[in-house]
C-alpha positions in Angstrom: -3.7 45.8 10.8 -0.4 45.5 9.3 0.9 47.2 6.3 2.8 45.9 3.5 5.8 46.7 1.8 6.1 46.9 -1.8 8.2 44.0 -0.9 5.9 41.8 1.0 3.4 42.8 -1.8 5.4 41.5 -4.6 5.9 37.9 -2.7 2.2 37.2 -2.5 1.9 38.0 -6.2 0.5 34.5 -7.0 -1.7 34.5 -4.7 -3.2 37.9 -5.5 -3.1 37.0 -9.7 -5.7 40.2 -10.4 -3.4 43.0 -9.1 -0.8 44.0 -12.1 1.1 47.5 -10.7 4.3 47.6 -9.3 3.7 49.8 -6.9 0.7 49.8 -4.5 0.6 50.5 -0.7 -1.7 47.9 1.0 -3.4 47.1 4.3 -4.1 43.3 5.3 -6.6 41.7 8.6 -5.0 38.7 9.3 -7.7 35.4 10.3 -5.4 32.7 11.7 -2.5 34.0 9.3 -4.8 33.9 5.9 -5.3 37.2 4.3 -8.7 37.8 4.2 -9.1 41.2 2.6 -6.7 43.3 0.9 -7.6 47.8 0.8 -5.2 48.9 -2.0 -4.3 51.9 -4.1 -3.4 51.0 -7.1 -3.1 51.9 -11.1 -4.5 49.2 -12.5 -6.8 46.2 -11.9 -7.6 43.2 -14.3 -11.3 43.4 -15.4 -11.8 39.4 -14.5 -11.2 40.2 -10.7 -15.1 40.7 -9.9 -16.4 38.0 -12.6 -14.2 35.6 -11.2 -15.0 36.4 -7.8 -18.7 36.3 -8.2 -18.5 33.0 -10.0 -16.6 31.4 -7.0 -18.9 32.6 -4.8 -21.8 31.1 -6.4 -20.1 28.0 -6.1 -18.8 28.1 -2.7 -22.9 28.8 -1.9 -23.8 25.1 -3.7 -21.0 23.0 -2.0 -22.9 20.1 0.5 -20.7 18.6 2.8 -19.9 15.4 1.9 -21.0 15.7 -1.2 -18.3 15.9 -4.0 -17.5 18.9 -6.5 -17.1 19.1 -10.2 -13.9 19.7 -12.5 -15.9 23.0 -13.4 -15.8 24.2 -9.6 -12.5 22.8 -8.0 -10.6 25.1 -10.9 -13.2 28.0 -9.6 -12.0 27.4 -5.8 -8.3 26.4 -7.1 -8.1 29.9 -8.7 -10.2 31.9 -5.8 -8.7 35.3 -5.0 -7.9 36.0 -0.8 -11.4 37.4 -0.2 -13.0 33.9 -1.1 -10.4 32.1 0.7 -12.3 32.2 4.2 -15.1 31.1 2.6 -13.4 28.3 0.6 -11.7 27.2 3.8 -14.9 26.9 5.7 -16.3 24.8 3.0 -13.5 22.6 3.1 -13.8 22.5 7.2 -17.4 21.4 7.0 -16.3 18.6 4.6 -13.9 17.7 7.0 -16.0 17.6 10.2 -18.9 15.2 8.5 -16.0 12.7 7.1 -14.5 12.8 10.5 -15.8 15.0 13.6 -13.0 16.6 16.2 -10.2 14.3 15.6 -6.9 14.7 13.5 -4.8 11.3 13.4 -1.2 11.1 12.8 1.4 7.5 12.8 4.1 7.2 15.2 6.7 5.6 12.5 10.4 4.9 11.9 11.7 5.5 8.6 14.0 3.0 7.1 15.8 4.3 3.8 16.4 0.8 2.5 18.2 2.0 -0.1 19.1 5.5 -1.5 20.2 4.7 -4.9 17.5 5.0 -7.7 17.4 4.6 -11.4 15.5 7.9 -11.7 16.7 11.3 -11.7 14.0 13.6 -10.7 15.1 17.6 -10.6 13.5 17.8 -7.0 15.0 14.8 -5.0 17.9 15.0 -3.0 17.0 11.1 -1.4 18.8 9.6 -4.4 21.8 8.4 -5.4 24.6 7.1 -7.7 26.7 4.2 -6.7 29.7 6.1 -5.2 28.2 9.4 -4.1 28.6 11.3 -0.5 26.0 9.3 2.0 25.3 6.3 -0.7 23.8 3.5 1.6 21.2 0.3 1.4 20.5 -0.5 5.1 21.5 -4.5 5.8 18.6 -6.5 7.9 20.5 -5.7 11.2 20.3 -2.3 11.1 16.7 -2.2 10.0 15.8 -4.6 13.4 18.0 -2.1 15.1 15.8 1.4 14.2 12.2 -1.0 14.7 13.0 -2.0 17.5 14.6 2.0 19.3 11.1 2.9 17.8 9.4 0.3 19.6 10.6 1.3 23.0 9.5 5.0 21.7 5.9 4.3 20.8 6.3 3.8 16.9 3.8 1.7 15.4 4.6 1.8 11.5 8.1 1.0 9.8 8.0 3.1 6.4 10.2 1.8 4.1 11.5 4.4 1.3 13.8 3.1 -1.2 14.9 4.1 -5.2 13.0 2.3 -7.4 14.5 -1.2 -8.9 18.5 0.5 -8.7 19.6 -2.8 -10.1 18.4 -2.6 -13.3 20.8 0.9 -14.1 23.6 -0.3 -11.4 25.7 -2.9 -11.6 26.7 -2.3 -8.2 23.6 -2.5 -6.7 23.3 -6.4 -8.6 26.3 -7.0 -6.4 24.8 -5.6 -2.8 21.9 -7.7 -3.3 24.0 -10.6 -4.3 25.7 -10.5 -1.3 22.9 -10.2 0.7 21.4 -13.1 -0.9 18.5 -11.5 -3.4 17.4 -11.3 -6.8 16.3 -8.1 -7.0 15.7 -4.8 -4.7 11.7 -6.0 -4.2 12.6 -9.0 -2.9 14.7 -7.7 -0.7 12.1 -5.6 0.3 9.4 -8.2 0.9 12.2 -10.1 3.3 12.4 -6.6 5.2 9.0 -6.7 5.4 8.5 -9.8 6.8 11.6 -9.6 9.4 9.9 -6.7 11.0 6.7 -7.8 10.8 8.0 -11.3 12.8 11.0 -9.6 15.0 8.7 -7.0 16.1 5.5 -5.1 17.2 5.5 -2.3 14.2 3.3 -2.8 10.8 5.5 -2.2 7.6 4.3 0.4 4.9 6.4 -0.2 2.1 6.7 2.9 -1.1 8.4 0.3 -3.2 7.8 2.5 -6.8 6.1 0.6 -9.7 4.8 -3.1 -9.4 3.4 -5.6 -11.1 0.2 -7.1 -9.9 2.1 -9.7 -8.8 4.4 -7.7 -6.3 1.3 -6.4 -5.4 0.1 -9.4 -4.1 3.4 -10.2 -2.4 4.0 -7.3 -0.4 0.2 -7.0 0.6 0.9 -10.7 2.1 3.5 -8.5 4.7 2.2 -5.2 5.2 -0.9 -4.1 5.3 -0.9 -0.7 3.2 1.7 0.6 1.0 1.5 3.7 -1.2 3.1 4.8 -4.3 2.7 9.2 -5.0 0.8 9.5 -8.2 2.5 13.3 -8.4 1.2 14.3 -11.4 -0.8 13.5 -14.8 1.4 15.8 -16.2 3.4 13.7 -18.6 5.0 16.8 -20.3 7.0 16.8 -17.0 8.8 14.0 -18.4 10.5 16.9 -21.1 14.1 17.7 -21.6 14.9 20.5 -18.4 11.2 19.2 -16.5 10.6 18.1 -13.3 10.6 14.7 -14.6 13.5 14.4 -17.4 14.8 11.5 -17.0 13.0 9.9 -14.5 11.0 7.1 -16.5 9.1 5.6 -13.6 7.4 8.6 -12.9 5.3 8.4 -16.1 2.1 9.3 -14.8 0.3 5.8 -16.9 2.9 3.6 -15.4 1.9 5.1 -11.7 -2.0 4.6 -12.4 -1.5 1.6 -13.5 -0.1 0.5 -10.0 -2.2 1.8 -8.4 -5.0 0.8 -10.0 -3.7 -3.1 -9.6 -4.1 -2.2 -6.1 -7.2 -1.4 -6.6 -8.1 -4.8 -8.4 -6.8 -6.4 -5.3 -8.4 -4.5 -2.8 -5.2 -3.4 -1.1 -5.5 -0.1 0.9 -3.3 2.3 -1.3 -1.8 5.9 -0.2 -1.4 7.9 -3.0 -0.8 11.8 -3.7 -0.2 15.1 -5.6 3.2 17.0 -5.5 2.8 20.8 -6.1 4.9 23.1 -8.0 6.8 21.1 -9.8 5.5 23.0 -12.6 2.4 21.7 -13.4 -0.8 24.0 -13.7 -3.9 24.2 -11.4 -5.7 22.7 -14.0 -3.1 19.6 -13.8 -3.6 19.3 -10.1 -7.2 19.4 -10.5 -6.8 16.1 -13.0 -4.4 14.8 -10.7 -7.0 14.7 -8.2 -9.6 13.6 -10.0 -8.0 10.3 -11.6 -7.3 9.6 -7.9 -10.7 10.2 -7.5 -11.9 8.0 -10.8 -9.8 4.7 -9.6 -11.0 5.4 -5.9 -14.6 5.2 -6.8 -13.7 2.2 -9.2 -12.0 0.2 -6.1 -12.7 1.9 -3.0 -9.3 1.4 -1.9 -7.3 5.2 -1.9 -6.7 5.4 2.0 -5.0 8.6 1.8 -4.7 11.5 -0.3 -1.4 13.5 0.7 -1.1 16.5 -1.1 2.7 17.5 -0.7 4.5 21.1 -1.3 8.1 20.8 -3.5 10.8 22.8 -1.2 13.9 24.1 -2.8 17.3 23.2 -1.8 20.9 24.0 -3.1 21.9 21.2 -4.1 19.0 19.8 -6.7 18.6 20.8 -10.3 15.6 22.9 -9.3 17.1 24.8 -7.1 16.1 27.7 -7.8 13.0 27.0 -8.9 9.7 29.4 -6.9 8.2 27.2 -4.1 4.6 27.1 -3.8 3.0 29.9 -1.5 1.1 29.3 2.1 -2.3 30.5 -0.2 -0.7 28.0 -2.8 -1.1 25.2 -0.6 -3.8 25.9 1.6 -5.7 26.2 -1.7 -4.5 22.9 -2.8 -5.6 21.0 0.4 -9.1 22.6 0.5 -9.9 21.5 -2.9 -8.6 17.9 -2.3 -10.7 18.2 0.6 -14.3 19.0 -1.8 -13.0 16.8 -4.5 -12.4 13.7 -2.1 -14.8 14.2 0.9 -14.8 11.4 2.2 -11.1 10.0 1.7 -8.6 11.1 4.4 -6.2 14.3 3.5 -3.0 14.2 4.5 -0.4 17.0 4.5 2.8 17.2 5.7 3.6 19.5 9.0 7.0 20.1 8.3 7.3 21.3 4.7 4.6 24.2 6.0 6.5 25.4 9.1 6.0 27.4 11.0 2.3 27.6 10.1 1.4 24.2 9.3 -2.0 24.4 11.6 -3.5 26.5 8.8 -3.9 23.0 7.1 -6.4 22.5 9.9 -8.6 25.4 8.1 -8.3 23.5 5.0 -9.6 20.3 6.0 -7.2 17.7 6.6 -7.9 14.7 8.8 -4.2 13.9 9.6 -0.8 14.9 10.0 0.6 11.7 7.9 3.5 9.8 9.7 5.6 11.6 12.3 9.2 10.3 13.6 10.1 10.6 17.8 13.6 8.6 16.0 14.3 8.8 12.3 14.5 12.2 10.5 12.7 12.8 7.2 15.5 11.6 4.7 13.0 12.6 1.4 13.5 16.6 3.0 16.0 16.3 5.6 16.4 20.3 5.9 12.6 20.3 7.4 12.7 18.4 10.6 9.4 17.4 11.9 7.4 18.8 15.0 8.2 17.0 18.4 4.2 15.5 19.1 3.6 17.5 21.9 3.3 20.5 19.7 1.7 19.0 17.3 -0.7 18.2 20.1 -0.8 21.5 21.4 -1.6 22.7 18.2 -3.8 20.6 16.9 -6.0 21.2 20.1 -5.2 24.5 20.0 -7.6 24.6 16.5 -10.4 22.5 18.8 -9.4 19.0 17.8 -8.4 16.0 19.5 -4.6 14.0 18.3 -4.7 10.4 17.8 -2.2 7.9 16.6 -3.4 5.4 13.9 -1.6 2.5 12.7 -0.5 2.6 9.0 -3.3 1.3 7.5 -6.0 3.7 8.3 -9.2 2.3 10.9 -11.7 1.6 8.3 -10.0 -0.5 6.4 -8.0 -3.1 9.0 -11.6 -5.7 8.6 -10.2 -6.2 5.1 -6.9 -7.3 5.6 -7.6 -9.1 9.3 -10.3 -11.0 7.5 -7.1 -12.8 6.0 -5.7 -15.4 8.5 -2.2 -15.4 8.9 0.7 -13.3 10.8 0.0 -10.1 9.2 -3.8 -10.4 10.8 -2.6 -11.7 14.1 0.4 -8.7 14.4 -3.1 -5.8 12.7 -5.0 -7.2 15.2 -2.6 -7.1 18.2 -1.7 -3.7 17.1 -5.3 -2.2 17.5 -7.5 -0.8 19.6 -11.2 -1.4 19.0 -11.6 1.6 17.7 -8.9 1.0 14.9 -6.2 3.2 16.1 -2.8 2.8 17.7 -2.8 0.8 21.3 0.1 2.5 21.9 -0.9 6.0 23.7 -0.3 9.1 21.5 
């Protein structure tokens, strides 16, 4: 048993919205570091608490592994009390095990920040730069190859390309850089670098290129087995002045949904996800997941959904913005699993350290990309765990850790069915059960 001070109770206020008194003594018991019971002497409790608990418990009792839950039930679950949280996690865990039994995967990768120039100004981003800013850089082909060859030596199988969205449309300096490199646009350069990595190394490219036309979806699909674009949110109000996506025209949800849908029309294995804690509501999180579910039901191409939590940094406009609590993250992951029971669900371990293994209880089946060589350039202050540490903590939860490729195994046959260099390289990289040939 542990006694909570007033300070600690205040820090938990987002997870325990029912308590409104400013003075309390609380005791908790802990299960896997998740709060499961409060015994509180308190002046006032909101009357909605018993009704909400009953509604949540009733809905949880009706959950069946493998059967997607409704929007109404998802809204109940994402607002569940701490007393109901263990039951929510148990339902998500059962759904995960129905989907993929006893295994958690990860992708051993190198992170290639092809260019950090970007025409969007997101309030939470430390990756983007303007010309002349400290750290502004566009990688050369030699730099790309050098990183990939060192990654090969360390057993990596993925070359993750991240880059700003079409910076040449805003910056003449990027247009000059591209002219010097011999390319008309950032996407032309990305395409060439994916082909270079595919041709010269054993790594498989996975680009995160921003918004794409139908033509560019097809062109990049010819040189990479999968690609990605975070939907982040369906709430267009976050483009308002002072909001997270103020002055970020490429973050308009309709545009991002159009790119994800185009990938579906072309049967391209696609990674997407939501970003929680940037000003969206609980309803927004549910609606974002439902938008992804709708596209997957139509096209069957969503290979992975990432649930990523905002982390504050000193240098960003949202430096003083409150981060999602650990409880919010667990609820969001669990609801993602229940809304998408037959889709791979991933959450980055470095953004939930030191308690990232709790995410296993919430129903993830993948840790995402982990690099033994390069930092997380999007969240450089949050290093990835070492693979051996990740293995030990995964096994402590009762699961085996396995290294996958950037494209998930259930999507490999469709990619290898198309003859060419990509099919050959993917076939050589995959084991008979669709995982990475290199040892985890």
